[in-house]
Phi, psi and omega in degrees: 000141184292135176286148174296132177286142182280173174303319176298314172300314189290334178264019184271008178281012177296155174262145181304137168090359181269143175277131182234169177266167182292120187258005189305322182263012183267157179204165178247131185220167178284139180292148174239171192296335179298336184283342185303315183298313178298320175303316177297309187297313179296315170308320176294324174300304181289325193243008183293339180291342179262356176138188182266115184253010182307302186289328181295316186294317182295324178291319178297315186300321185270356182278129179289353177268003184236131176265126172250127174244144179235134172275126186241134176249126177064032171070006177208341184262099189288140174237354181189168178207164177215146165238135174222133176284121177282353171275306179270339182078018180271134172276113185275332177192147172209132186204146181232131168316129190304332184290337188249012176290153185060036176239007182094353180297314173304319180295316185298314171302312177302312175306310185294324174301315175297320177298316180298323182291317178296321180296338177260010170090006181276145179254350180218144162240156186215165179201163167245137174226148188285140183302336176280351186268075185299325184294312170308305181311308185295308181309307181296323182293323178301326182271009173101010177279149177231141177291128180237005175159178184234161179222097185295139172061031187290322187267159184304330183268008174098353188290157174280137177258147165269140169259130186238146177213161179217144166270144182234153178221000000 
């Protein structure tokens, strides 16, 4: 069984040579109701090109089969979030504030989501990402995901999604 990643383990996804900020007080925690405003704001910023996600995010956030985690800096400033269905193993959303991207936060969230999935006995996780979103595709491929299919018209504005999956242990 996979061990729970420590904050240090979660944050080890940095690329060599990149400058990062001090992460000693950062943590990943389960989201609370007070985080919904941040999650709405960041998802609007990150996903608006695919359509309006306000209602979908609210439904996922309130679904007991979905776990929402938040990456918090200095114990109070949320910088990113992730949502995963613990029934299907689907990563529903993962986003990091643009100012803090490419600093290991997305990798930390992904590592923690993988840990949660393994704790629930899942052996595969999957996700959808827009065919046009090369940055997300590369991020997930570097994390071990492979494209396993497509889903035409998946997003509210009609874009095609790539379906990606990864075996976890």
